[in-house]
N, C-alpha and C positions, 0 to 999 in steps of 0.2 A: 224730087218728092223729101218729104221730111222724114228723114228719119229718127224715130222714139225709140228711148230705153222702155220701155212698158205699154204694153197692148191699150188701147181704146175701147171703150166699151160705146156703142150708140144706147142712149138711155133717155127718157121724157121725166124725170123725176125735179119736184118740186123743189125751190131750197131757197133759202135766207139768207141773201148778203148783207152783214151788217159793217158799212163804211158808214169815215164821218160827220156825213148828215142823216144818218139813222138806216132803216131795215129796208131792204127792198127785196119784194116775194118774185121770182122768177123760176126759171128752171132749166137745169142742167140737160146738157144736148148730148156729152160722151164724158164717159168716168174714168180714167185709170186712177192704179196705185199712188201716184204722186201728183195727179192735178186733176182739171176739170175744164171744159167749155160751159158755160150758161149761157143763156141768153143774152142779147145786150136791150137791156133795160134800161139802165143808168151810163153815167159817163164818167168810168174811173180812170184815173191815170196810172200807167206802166209804173211797176215798183211800190204801188199803193198797199199796206197792208190791208189786210180785212180779216173779220170772222166770218163763217160759214157756214151753213145748218143744209144738213141732205134730209127730207123727207123719205124714207121708203118704204112707207105705210106700218114701219113700226110703232110700238110706241113714243120710243123715245128718237131724235132727229139723231144723226150722223155729224158729230159736233164737231169742225175745222176750224181749231184755232191758228191767227196768225199766218194766214196764208196770202202768198204776195200775187197781185195780178201782174202775170208777165208781156199781156196784151191787152188791148182794146178797140175793136174795131166794126163793124158793120157784119160781120158772121159770128160777134159775140164777144165775149172774153173769157181772156186766158189764165186759171188760177193754177198757180204750182203749190202742190200742201206742202208744208216745211216740218211740224211734230205734230202728230196725232195722240191722245193718252193712246195706251194700249188697248183696250176696253175698246175706242172708236177705231182701234187698226184693225183690230179682229175682225167688228161689222163688218167693213170698208172689204178687208178681203175675203169675208165671207158675200156679201152680196157679189162682187167683181167674182169667184167662183163657180157663185150660180150661173151667174151673165156669159161666161165661156161654155156652159156645159150646150149643147144643139138640144132644140126645144121638141 
């Protein structure tokens, strides 16, 4: 079992991955403070730097620039977040807090 620094939460959020060959619309499968796993709809090599937009239902998506592709396989694409602007980090933290609460 892989030990993680940050708790992952299952989600189904639309997202846009911007890679060298243009934007790709896909879905986030899980989410944490420092990364996510998205559905594998495009081939992206590990260590590729991408931009990611997470659409949460609010007016503006959460913008995640210069994220690092850690792995790519049949189970999806693992993405590590590097640095988010404070506004987007606050929105991500709020979303994660909402996901943590029992429904």
